[in-house]
C-alpha positions as CSV (number, residue, x, y, z in Angstrom):
1,M,-91.5,-148.8,-210.9
2,Q,-91.7,-146.6,-214.0
3,D,-91.5,-147.7,-217.6
4,L,-89.1,-145.3,-219.2
5,T,-89.4,-146.9,-222.7
6,K,-92.5,-144.8,-223.4
7,G,-93.3,-141.1,-223.1
8,P,-91.3,-137.9,-223.7
9,I,-87.6,-138.3,-222.9
10,A,-87.2,-134.7,-221.7
11,K,-90.0,-135.1,-219.2
12,H,-88.4,-138.3,-217.9
13,I,-85.1,-136.6,-217.4
14,V,-86.6,-133.6,-215.6
15,T,-88.9,-135.8,-213.5
16,M,-86.0,-138.0,-212.3
17,A,-83.2,-135.4,-212.1
18,L,-85.0,-133.1,-209.7
19,P,-85.4,-135.5,-206.8
20,I,-81.9,-136.9,-207.5
21,A,-80.5,-133.4,-207.2
22,I,-82.3,-132.8,-204.0
23,G,-81.1,-136.2,-202.7
24,M,-77.5,-135.4,-203.6
25,L,-77.7,-132.0,-201.9
26,I,-79.1,-133.8,-198.8
27,Q,-76.1,-136.3,-198.8
28,T,-73.7,-133.3,-199.0
29,L,-75.5,-131.5,-196.2
30,Y,-75.2,-134.5,-193.8
31,F,-71.4,-133.8,-193.3
32,I,-71.7,-130.0,-193.6
33,I,-74.2,-129.9,-190.7
34,D,-71.8,-131.8,-188.5
35,L,-69.0,-129.4,-189.5
36,Y,-71.1,-126.3,-188.8
37,F,-72.0,-127.3,-185.3
38,V,-68.7,-128.8,-184.4
39,G,-67.0,-125.6,-185.6
40,H,-68.3,-123.9,-182.5
41,I,-66.5,-126.3,-180.2
42,G,-62.9,-125.5,-181.2
43,G,-60.2,-125.9,-183.7
44,A,-59.1,-129.4,-182.7
45,A,-62.7,-130.6,-182.8
46,L,-63.2,-129.2,-186.3
47,A,-59.9,-130.6,-187.5
48,G,-60.8,-134.0,-186.1
49,V,-64.2,-134.2,-187.8
50,S,-62.6,-133.0,-191.0
51,T,-59.9,-135.6,-190.9
52,A,-62.5,-138.4,-190.1
53,G,-64.5,-137.1,-193.1
54,N,-61.8,-138.3,-195.4
55,L,-62.9,-141.9,-194.6
56,F,-66.5,-140.8,-195.4
57,F,-65.4,-139.8,-198.9
58,F,-63.4,-143.1,-199.2
59,V,-66.5,-145.1,-198.4
60,M,-68.6,-143.0,-200.8
61,A,-66.2,-144.0,-203.5
62,L,-66.7,-147.7,-202.7
63,T,-70.5,-147.3,-202.7
64,Q,-70.2,-146.0,-206.3
65,V,-69.6,-149.6,-207.3
66,F,-73.1,-150.5,-206.1
67,N,-74.6,-147.2,-207.1
68,V,-73.6,-147.5,-210.8
69,G,-73.7,-151.3,-211.0
70,C,-77.2,-151.8,-209.5
71,A,-78.8,-149.0,-211.4
72,T,-77.4,-150.2,-214.7
73,L,-78.2,-153.9,-214.3
74,V,-81.7,-153.3,-213.0
75,A,-82.5,-150.7,-215.7
76,H,-81.4,-153.3,-218.4
77,A,-83.6,-156.0,-216.8
78,I,-86.6,-153.7,-216.5
79,G,-86.1,-152.5,-220.1
80,R,-86.3,-156.2,-221.2
81,K,-89.5,-156.5,-219.1
82,D,-87.8,-159.1,-217.0
83,K,-88.9,-158.1,-213.5
84,P,-87.9,-161.4,-211.9
85,L,-84.3,-160.9,-213.0
86,A,-84.4,-157.3,-211.7
87,N,-85.6,-158.7,-208.3
88,K,-82.8,-161.2,-208.2
89,I,-80.1,-158.6,-209.1
90,Y,-81.5,-156.4,-206.3
91,S,-81.5,-159.3,-203.8
92,H,-78.0,-160.5,-204.6
93,A,-76.7,-157.0,-204.5
94,L,-78.2,-156.5,-201.1
95,F,-76.3,-159.5,-199.8
96,Y,-73.0,-158.0,-200.9
97,A,-74.1,-154.6,-199.4
98,L,-74.7,-156.4,-196.0
99,L,-71.2,-158.0,-196.2
100,M,-69.6,-154.6,-196.9
101,T,-71.6,-153.1,-194.0
102,L,-70.2,-155.8,-191.7
103,L,-66.7,-155.4,-193.1
104,S,-66.8,-151.6,-192.6
105,V,-67.8,-152.0,-189.0
106,V,-65.0,-154.5,-188.2
107,L,-62.3,-152.5,-190.1
108,G,-63.5,-149.2,-188.8
109,Y,-63.5,-150.1,-185.1
110,G,-60.4,-152.3,-185.4
111,F,-58.0,-150.2,-187.5
112,S,-59.2,-146.6,-187.9
113,D,-57.1,-145.5,-185.0
114,N,-54.0,-146.3,-187.0
115,Y,-55.2,-144.1,-189.8
116,F,-55.9,-141.2,-187.5
117,A,-52.6,-141.6,-185.7
118,A,-50.9,-141.1,-189.1
119,T,-53.0,-138.1,-190.2
120,A,-53.9,-136.2,-187.1
121,A,-51.8,-133.1,-186.4
122,D,-51.7,-133.5,-182.6
123,Q,-53.1,-135.6,-179.7
124,A,-56.2,-133.4,-179.3
125,T,-57.1,-133.8,-182.9
126,F,-56.5,-137.5,-182.8
127,Q,-58.9,-137.9,-179.8
128,A,-61.5,-135.8,-181.6
129,C,-61.2,-138.1,-184.6
130,I,-61.8,-141.2,-182.5
131,D,-64.6,-139.6,-180.5
132,Y,-66.5,-138.6,-183.6
133,F,-65.7,-141.5,-185.9
134,Y,-66.7,-144.3,-183.5
135,W,-70.2,-142.8,-183.2
136,F,-70.4,-141.9,-186.9
137,L,-69.3,-145.4,-188.2
138,P,-72.8,-147.0,-188.1
139,A,-74.1,-144.2,-190.4
140,L,-71.1,-144.8,-192.7
141,A,-71.6,-148.5,-192.8
142,L,-75.3,-148.3,-193.6
143,Q,-74.5,-146.3,-196.7
144,F,-73.9,-149.6,-198.6
145,V,-77.4,-150.9,-197.9
146,L,-79.1,-147.6,-198.5
147,T,-77.2,-147.2,-201.8
148,V,-78.1,-150.6,-203.1
149,I,-81.8,-150.0,-202.4
150,A,-81.9,-146.5,-203.8
151,A,-79.8,-147.3,-206.9
152,S,-81.8,-150.5,-207.7
153,M,-85.1,-148.5,-207.4
154,R,-83.6,-145.7,-209.5
155,G,-82.8,-148.2,-212.2
156,A,-86.5,-149.2,-212.1
157,G,-87.5,-145.5,-212.4
158,L,-88.5,-144.9,-208.8
159,V,-86.8,-141.9,-207.1
160,K,-89.1,-139.6,-205.2
161,P,-90.0,-141.7,-202.2
162,F,-86.4,-142.2,-201.3
163,M,-85.6,-138.6,-201.7
164,A,-88.4,-137.7,-199.3
165,I,-87.0,-140.2,-196.8
166,Q,-83.5,-138.7,-197.1
167,M,-85.0,-135.2,-196.5
168,F,-86.7,-136.4,-193.3
169,A,-83.6,-138.0,-192.1
170,L,-81.6,-134.8,-192.8
171,V,-84.1,-132.8,-190.7
172,I,-83.6,-135.3,-187.8
173,N,-79.9,-135.0,-188.1
174,A,-80.0,-131.2,-188.1
175,L,-82.3,-131.2,-185.0
176,L,-80.3,-133.8,-183.1
177,S,-76.8,-132.4,-183.8
178,P,-76.9,-129.3,-181.6
179,V,-78.9,-131.1,-178.9
180,L,-76.4,-133.9,-178.6
181,I,-73.3,-131.8,-179.1
182,T,-74.0,-129.0,-176.6
183,G,-76.5,-130.8,-174.4
184,V,-80.1,-129.7,-173.8
185,G,-82.5,-130.7,-171.0
186,L,-82.1,-134.4,-170.3
187,F,-79.3,-134.8,-172.9
188,T,-75.8,-134.3,-171.6
189,A,-73.2,-132.6,-173.8
190,M,-71.3,-135.2,-175.9
191,G,-69.2,-132.8,-178.0
192,V,-68.0,-134.3,-181.3
193,S,-69.4,-137.7,-180.3
194,G,-72.8,-136.1,-180.4
195,A,-72.4,-135.1,-184.0
196,G,-71.5,-138.7,-185.0
197,L,-74.4,-140.1,-183.0
198,A,-76.8,-137.7,-184.6
199,S,-75.8,-138.9,-188.1
200,S,-76.0,-142.6,-187.1
201,I,-79.5,-142.1,-185.6
202,S,-80.7,-140.4,-188.7
203,A,-79.2,-143.1,-190.9
204,F,-81.0,-145.8,-188.9
205,I,-84.3,-143.9,-189.2
206,A,-83.8,-143.6,-192.9
207,L,-83.2,-147.3,-193.2
208,L,-86.4,-148.1,-191.1
209,L,-88.5,-145.8,-193.2
210,T,-87.1,-147.3,-196.4
211,I,-88.0,-150.8,-195.2
212,K,-91.5,-149.7,-194.2
213,Y,-92.1,-148.1,-197.6
214,L,-90.8,-151.2,-199.5
215,R,-93.0,-153.6,-197.4
216,S,-96.1,-151.5,-198.0
217,N,-95.6,-151.0,-201.8
218,T,-95.8,-154.1,-203.9
219,Q,-95.2,-152.2,-207.1
220,T,-91.5,-151.8,-206.4
221,L,-88.8,-154.4,-206.8
222,Q,-89.3,-157.2,-204.4
223,L,-86.7,-159.0,-202.3
224,D,-86.3,-162.7,-203.1
225,L,-85.2,-164.1,-199.7
226,R,-83.6,-167.1,-201.4
227,A,-81.6,-164.8,-203.6
228,I,-80.0,-162.9,-200.7
229,S,-76.9,-164.9,-201.1
230,H,-73.7,-165.1,-203.2
231,H,-74.2,-165.3,-206.9
232,G,-71.0,-165.3,-209.0
233,P,-72.5,-164.0,-212.3
234,T,-74.3,-161.1,-210.6
235,L,-71.2,-160.1,-208.7
236,T,-69.1,-160.3,-211.8
237,Q,-71.6,-158.0,-213.6
238,L,-71.8,-155.6,-210.7
239,L,-68.0,-155.3,-210.5
240,K,-67.6,-155.1,-214.3
241,V,-69.9,-152.0,-214.5
242,G,-69.3,-150.6,-211.0
243,I,-65.5,-150.8,-210.5
244,P,-64.6,-148.4,-213.2
245,A,-67.1,-145.8,-211.7
246,G,-65.7,-146.4,-208.2
247,S,-62.1,-146.2,-209.5
248,E,-63.0,-143.0,-211.3
249,F,-64.2,-141.6,-208.0
250,M,-61.0,-142.6,-206.3
251,L,-58.9,-141.0,-209.1
252,T,-60.8,-137.8,-208.6
253,F,-60.0,-137.7,-204.9
254,F,-56.3,-138.5,-205.7
255,Y,-56.4,-135.6,-208.1
256,M,-57.7,-133.3,-205.3
257,A,-55.0,-134.6,-202.9
258,V,-52.3,-133.8,-205.4
259,I,-53.6,-130.3,-205.7
260,Y,-53.6,-129.9,-201.9
261,W,-50.0,-131.2,-201.9
262,A,-48.9,-128.8,-204.6
263,L,-50.6,-125.8,-202.8
264,A,-48.8,-126.6,-199.6
265,D,-45.8,-124.5,-200.6
266,F,-48.0,-121.5,-201.3
267,G,-49.5,-121.3,-197.8
268,A,-52.6,-122.1,-195.9
269,A,-54.7,-119.3,-197.5
270,E,-54.3,-120.9,-201.0
271,Q,-55.4,-124.3,-199.6
272,A,-58.3,-122.8,-197.8
273,G,-59.3,-120.9,-201.0
274,F,-59.1,-124.0,-203.0
275,G,-61.2,-125.9,-200.5
276,L,-63.9,-123.2,-200.4
277,G,-63.9,-122.8,-204.2
278,S,-64.2,-126.6,-204.6
279,R,-67.2,-126.8,-202.4
280,I,-68.9,-123.9,-204.3
281,M,-68.1,-125.6,-207.6
282,Q,-69.4,-129.0,-206.4
283,S,-72.6,-127.3,-205.2
284,L,-73.1,-125.6,-208.6
285,F,-72.6,-128.9,-210.3
286,L,-75.5,-130.6,-208.5
287,P,-78.2,-130.1,-211.2
288,V,-75.8,-131.2,-213.9
289,M,-74.8,-134.3,-212.0
290,A,-78.4,-135.1,-211.3
291,I,-79.1,-135.2,-215.1
292,A,-76.0,-137.4,-215.5
293,F,-77.5,-139.8,-212.8
294,A,-81.0,-139.8,-214.4
295,A,-79.9,-140.4,-218.0
296,P,-78.4,-143.9,-217.5
297,A,-81.7,-145.4,-216.2
298,I,-83.7,-143.9,-219.1
299,A,-81.1,-144.8,-221.8
300,G,-80.4,-148.2,-220.2
301,Q,-84.1,-149.3,-220.2
302,N,-84.5,-148.2,-223.8
303,Y,-81.3,-149.8,-224.9
304,A,-82.3,-153.1,-223.3
305,A,-85.8,-152.8,-224.9
306,G,-84.2,-152.5,-228.4
307,K,-85.2,-148.8,-228.9
308,P,-82.0,-147.2,-230.3
309,K,-83.7,-144.0,-231.4
310,R,-84.9,-143.2,-227.9
311,V,-81.4,-144.0,-226.6
312,Y,-80.0,-141.5,-229.0
313,V,-82.6,-138.9,-228.1
314,T,-81.8,-139.4,-224.4
315,Y,-78.1,-138.7,-225.3
316,K,-79.0,-135.5,-227.2
317,V,-81.4,-134.1,-224.6
318,S,-79.1,-134.9,-221.7
319,T,-76.0,-133.4,-223.5
320,L,-77.9,-130.3,-224.4
321,C,-79.1,-129.9,-220.8
322,T,-75.7,-130.5,-219.2
323,V,-73.7,-128.3,-221.6
324,S,-76.3,-125.5,-221.5
325,L,-76.4,-125.5,-217.7
326,M,-72.6,-125.6,-217.5
327,A,-72.3,-122.6,-219.9
328,I,-74.8,-120.6,-217.8
329,I,-73.1,-121.5,-214.5
330,S,-69.6,-120.6,-215.9
331,I,-70.5,-117.0,-216.6
332,P,-70.7,-115.7,-213.0
333,C,-67.8,-118.0,-212.1
334,I,-65.5,-116.4,-214.7
335,L,-66.7,-112.8,-214.6
336,M,-67.6,-112.2,-210.9
337,P,-66.5,-115.2,-208.8
338,Q,-66.1,-113.1,-205.6
339,I,-69.9,-113.0,-205.1
340,F,-69.8,-116.7,-204.0
341,F,-67.3,-116.4,-201.2
342,S,-68.1,-113.3,-199.0
343,P,-70.8,-115.1,-197.0
344,F,-68.4,-117.8,-195.9
345,T,-65.3,-115.9,-194.8
346,D,-63.9,-112.4,-194.2
347,D,-60.3,-113.4,-194.9
348,A,-59.2,-111.3,-197.9
349,E,-56.4,-113.8,-198.8
350,V,-58.7,-116.7,-198.8
351,I,-61.3,-114.9,-200.9
352,R,-58.6,-113.8,-203.3
353,A,-57.3,-117.4,-203.7
354,A,-60.8,-118.8,-204.1
355,T,-61.7,-116.1,-206.7
356,T,-58.6,-116.9,-208.7
357,F,-59.4,-120.6,-208.6
358,L,-63.0,-120.3,-209.7
359,S,-62.3,-117.7,-212.4
360,F,-59.9,-120.2,-214.1
361,I,-61.9,-123.4,-213.4
362,G,-65.0,-121.9,-214.8
363,L,-63.4,-122.5,-218.2
364,N,-63.7,-126.2,-217.4
365,F,-67.4,-126.3,-217.0
366,V,-68.6,-126.8,-220.6
367,P,-66.1,-129.6,-221.4
368,A,-67.0,-131.1,-218.0
369,G,-70.6,-131.1,-219.1
370,L,-69.6,-133.2,-222.1
371,V,-67.8,-135.6,-219.9
372,F,-70.8,-136.0,-217.6
373,S,-73.2,-136.7,-220.5
374,A,-70.8,-139.1,-222.1
375,S,-70.2,-141.0,-218.8
376,A,-73.9,-141.3,-218.4
377,M,-74.3,-143.0,-221.8
378,F,-71.4,-145.4,-221.1
379,Q,-73.1,-146.4,-217.9
380,A,-76.4,-146.9,-219.8
381,F,-74.6,-149.3,-222.1
382,G,-73.1,-151.2,-219.1
383,N,-69.5,-150.3,-220.2
384,T,-67.9,-147.7,-217.9
385,W,-64.3,-148.4,-218.8
386,P,-64.1,-145.6,-221.3
387,S,-65.1,-143.1,-218.6
388,L,-62.3,-144.5,-216.4
389,L,-59.8,-144.3,-219.2
390,G,-60.8,-140.6,-219.7
391,T,-60.3,-139.8,-216.0
392,T,-57.0,-141.7,-215.9
393,V,-55.7,-139.7,-218.8
394,R,-56.8,-136.5,-217.2
395,V,-55.3,-137.2,-213.8
396,G,-52.2,-138.7,-215.3
397,S,-51.5,-135.8,-217.7
398,F,-52.2,-133.3,-214.9
399,C,-49.6,-135.0,-212.6
400,L,-47.0,-135.2,-215.4
401,L,-47.4,-131.5,-216.3
402,L,-47.4,-130.5,-212.7
403,A,-44.2,-132.5,-212.1
404,Y,-42.6,-130.9,-215.2
405,Y,-43.2,-127.4,-214.0
406,L,-42.1,-128.3,-210.5
407,S,-38.8,-129.6,-212.0
408,Q,-38.4,-126.3,-213.8
409,Q,-39.2,-124.4,-210.7
410,A,-41.7,-122.5,-212.7
411,L,-44.9,-123.5,-210.9
412,S,-47.3,-120.7,-210.0
413,I,-50.9,-120.8,-208.8
414,T,-52.3,-119.8,-212.2
415,T,-50.1,-122.5,-213.8
416,I,-51.8,-125.1,-211.7
417,W,-55.3,-124.0,-212.7
418,T,-54.3,-123.6,-216.3
419,I,-53.0,-127.2,-216.3
420,S,-56.4,-128.3,-214.9
421,V,-58.3,-126.5,-217.6
422,V,-56.1,-128.1,-220.4
423,T,-56.4,-131.6,-219.0
424,V,-60.2,-131.5,-218.6
425,C,-60.4,-130.4,-222.2
426,I,-58.2,-133.4,-223.2
427,Q,-60.5,-135.7,-221.2
428,A,-63.6,-134.2,-222.9
429,V,-62.2,-134.7,-226.4
430,L,-61.2,-138.3,-225.6
431,V,-64.5,-139.4,-224.1
432,F,-66.5,-137.7,-226.8
433,A,-64.6,-139.5,-229.5
434,M,-65.0,-142.8,-227.7
435,L,-68.7,-142.2,-227.3
436,Q,-69.2,-141.5,-231.0
437,L,-67.5,-144.8,-231.8
438,T,-69.8,-146.6,-229.3
439,L,-72.9,-144.9,-230.6
440,K,-71.9,-145.9,-234.1
441,G,-71.6,-149.5,-233.1
442,R,-74.5,-149.9,-230.7
443,I,-77.1,-147.3,-231.8
444,F,-76.8,-146.2,-235.4
445,S,-76.3,-149.7,-236.8
446,K,-79.3,-151.0,-234.8
447,A,-81.4,-148.1,-235.8
448,L,-80.9,-148.9,-239.4
449,K,-81.7,-152.6,-238.9
450,H,-84.7,-152.1,-236.7
451,K,-86.1,-148.9,-238.2
452,P,-89.7,-150.3,-238.7
453,T,-90.0,-151.2,-235.0
454,E,-89.3,-147.7,-233.7
455,D,-92.0,-145.3,-232.6
456,A,-94.1,-144.0,-235.5
457,A,-94.1,-140.5,-234.2
458,P,-90.5,-139.4,-233.4
459,Q,-91.7,-136.1,-232.0
460,A,-93.3,-138.0,-229.1
461,A,-89.8,-138.9,-227.8
462,I,-88.6,-135.4,-227.4
């Protein structure tokens, strides 16, 4: 564990954000690796894995409840120097993660075929969905347990060991995928099933290595076997903090689905360009999102420890970092977006569509940086409802404006991206205003009351 209530804030942010960014990249690469190797099998196989991937993103949204809830509650307990409480929160959360793992397996094997029957384009795609998903489901279900462990430890200031475990598991997945898909030596070719099995094997290895590390390191949070059970107050707190974050994630995917639906009338090239552009954008966002994931643990510990000045410094440093990075990233996206797409496709129409998308959406980046930093602070305070409100306003206003232009038969591609830019700016203004009110009530007033207890050398915090 790491005490984040002492030492330079900027150093804490960089130290935690770097392994988080690598870990997020690794999680992204899990699915991309499967897509890469499956793409050589055929169109139906690729479509099947992509369709099954929708359930992967759905489960990732559910794990956000644990990801945000555990990290925030543990950070608060550690900030109050109450390690026994942190251990109990960790243990109770693991119980709920095990329940969700079991529920995922039951629902996945029992009802996923109904989902694929409704979404698959043809019988070959449906069969590819089933072949892949049934072998991939164990990896998917284990994400709940792995998320609770990693998020709880992150709240306690421990990140690097779990990043290293993720990297090792990713290497295993990358090595096993081509072997199991195509068949090498003693291994028979499994096709798309091999891709799913490779992911599940690597997830099990990650879990075993995580357990081994936790058993050998007594300085981490410790499981209380008696506390691996239902505990109403802990569940209520987890849901109170985590549900808005999970709902925010769900709204984002709904927003993406609406865009895909709107682009359907403009052709497959526009949808493909949007998909490619979105992946590039998400990859560029990784360092900024890593800062947004690191800041809540730092601010949360200091908030619980009664150090409002360090909380405010965390806010200033994280906001400066996110906005500056977003400004730098936006320059090539706006001025020369085509440089990002030529390595991925030779289709001129797809490149044109992706270039148009990124050149407009690049204008979103700076306000999005403000949203990331504000959301991180709301998480640190244990109140993520303002972030959910901001996302709801953004998605709702986007849908309303989109419906208006559709009713006027005046919708164009550039209109869609312009609406997106405007609604993100609205979201940024709203969450920024709500955060200033929150800071005024929770930080500035406390700083005035407890000024003598703050660090004697303010410069040590920056």
